[in-house]
TIGU-684994 format. One record per atom (N, C-alpha, C, O): z, x, y. Coordinates in pm, whole numbers, plus 32768, in hexadecimal, padded with zeros to 4 digits. Atoms other than C-alpha are relative to their C-alpha. Layout:
<rs>
ZXY
...
</rs>
This chain:
<rs>
7FA480567FEA
3FF89213B1FD
807F80418040
80AC80AD8019
7F7D7FBB7FC7
412C9253B2D6
80767FBF7FB0
80707F507F7C
7F87802B8041
4288923CB243
804E7FAB8063
803B7FB980DB
7FBC80547FA2
43739139B2D3
807180598046
809E80BE800F
7F9E7FB87FAE
446E91B0B3E1
80847FFA7FB7
80A67F8F7F83
7F788000803D
45C29210B354
80557FA4804B
80517F9B80C6
7FA680627FC9
46C59108B386
80888055801F
80AF80AD7FD2
7F837FB97FF2
48099184B423
806F7FD37F9E
807A7F627F71
7F9A80198068
492E91A7B33F
807E7FC0804A
80B8800380A0
7F9380327FAC
4A4590B5B3BB
8091804D7FEB
80EE803F803B
7F857FB68013
4B57919BB323
8009807F805A
807580B7806A
7FFF7F907FB4
4AF192B5B401
801C7FDD80A0
7FD47F9480E4
7FD2802B7F7B
4BA992A7B54F
7FED806F8061
7FEE80E48038
7FFE7F917FA0
4B889369B689
808580358019
80E77FEA8012
7F7A7FC17FE7
4C9E945DB6DA
80457FB9807B
800D7FA580E7
7FAC80457F96
4DA893B2B7A4
803B806E805B
804980E38038
7FC07FA37F9E
4E469448B8DF
808A80287FC2
80C87FD97F7A
7F797FCF802B
4F84951AB895
806C7FA58047
80537F6980AF
7F8C804A7FC5
50D59470B8DC
803180548079
802D80CF8077
7FC67FB77F8F
516E94C3BA32
807E80507FD0
80C6802F7F72
7F857FAE800D
527795D5BA43
80897FB68010
80E97FC57FC4
7F8E80587FE0
536F94E2BADF
7FD47F72800D
7F6E7F52804A
801F80897FE7
53799370BAC5
802F7FDC8085
807D802480C3
7FD4802B7F83
539E92A3BBFA
80A17FED800B
80E1800A8070
7F62800B8003
550E9255BB97
803E807F801B
80998088806D
7FC27F797FFA
555B93C7BB71
7FFA80348093
805D806680CA
80167FDE7F7D
54CD9410BCC0
805F7FC48060
80A0800680B2
7FA1804D7FA1
558E9307BD71
809880357FEE
80E08052804E
7F777FCD8019
56D59376BCC9
801A808C8034
808580A4806C
7FEC7F7D7FC6
56A594E3BD26
7FF18002808E
803F804C80CA
800A800E7F71
56399499BE86
80817FCC8042
80B77FFE80A5
7F8080417FC8
576593B5BEB9
807C805E7FEE
80D480618043
7F977FA4800B
584D94B9BE2E
7FF780748057
806180A48081
80197F977F9F
57B495CEBF09
80317FD1808C
8078801780D4
7FD380367F7C
57E894EBC03C
808C7FEC800C
80C8800C8072
7F6480067FF5
594E9497BFE6
8045807F8012
80A4808D805F
7FC97F757FFD
59979604BFAD
7FEF80358085
8050807080B5
80137FC87F81
590A9668C0F5
805F7FBF8062
8098800480B7
7FA280447FA9
59D99562C1A5
808C80287FF2
80D5803A8053
7F747FD58028
5B1695C2C0F5
800C808F8038
806C80A78080
7FF47F7C7FD0
5AD79734C142
800180088099
804D805780D2
80087FFA7F64
5A8096F5C2B7
807C7FC48030
80B47FF88091
7F7D80307FC9
5BB79619C2E2
807080627FE4
80CB80728035
7F937F9F8022
5C8C971BC238
7FF78073806F
8060809880A4
80167F9A7FA4
5C029828C322
802C7FDE808A
806D802D80CF
7FE6802A7F77
5C20975CC45F
80937FD68003
80C77FCC8072
7F77801B7FFC
5D8196FFC3FE
8052806F800B
80CC805D800A
7FB17F857FEB
5DF09861C429
800680587F81
804C80BD7F83
80097FB6807B
5DAB98E5C2C5
7FAD807A8012
7F5C807C806E
80577F8D7FFE
5D0E9A36C28B
7F7A7FDB7FB2
7F6E7F797F67
80858017802E
5B9F9A5AC22D
7FFF80027F63
7FB87FB47F23
7FF38003808F
5BFB9AB3C0C8
80387F8B7FC4
80067F5A7F5E
7FB8807B802C
5CEA9990C09E
7F9A7F8B800D
7F8F7F3A7FB1
806480617FEB
5BD598B0C132
7F937FFA7F8A
7F717F917F55
805F7FF98068
5AD9992BC034
80387FCA7F79
7FF57F7B7F36
7FB580258071
5BD098F8BF16
80187F688002
80077F267F9B
7FEF809E7FF5
5C1D978FBF8C
7F7D7FBE7FF0
7F777F587FAB
80768039800A
5AB69745BFAD
7FCB80017F74
7F967F9B7F47
802F7FF98080
5A6097BEBE58
80517FA57F9B
801A7F6D7F3B
7FA7805B804F
5B8996FDBDBE
7FDD7F698021
7FDE7F117FCB
802780857FDA
5B2295CEBE80
7F7B7FD17FC3
7F6A7F607F96
808880158038
59B895EDBE0D
800F7FE57F67
7FD77F837F35
7FF1800D8089
5A1F9616BCA1
80437F7F7FD6
801A7F437F73
7FBE807A8020
5B0894EFBC9F
7FA47F818023
7FA27F1E7FDA
804F806D7FD9
5A17940EBD57
7F887FF57FA0
7F5A7F847F8A
806C80068059
58FE9468BC64
802E7FB87F7C
7FE27F6D7F3E
7FCF80398077
59D39401BB44
80227F6F801B
800C7F1B7FC4
7FE9808C7FE5
5A4292C0BBF4
7F817FA88013
7F7D7F337FED
807480477FF8
58E49262BC4F
7FB17FEA7F80
7F6C7F867F6A
803F80058084
586592ADBAFA
803C7F7F7FB1
7FF27F387F6C
7FCA80748041
595C91A0BA79
7FDD7F7F8044
7FCB7F168005
801680787FAF
591A90B4BB96
7F6C7FCE8003
7F537F568005
808B801A8004
57A190C1BB96
7FD27FFE7F78
7FBF80697F3F
80207FF9808E
573D9051BA43
7F857FB67FE7
7F577FAE7F75
</rs>
């Protein structure tokens, strides 16, 4: 006589996929901040500012815009 086939245990679950490193919201906010920072830096440089001043203005613009987009995109 053969034994009956084992029934699957409903409490056993397959391993799920790991969560993504960034959510879609985070990616949009960071990409928007990078874009705004690039625009601010380029306009500063084209307006007669030095390269170092343009980099600092771009970084400040990116940081401020990331904080603003974080509050805005909820």
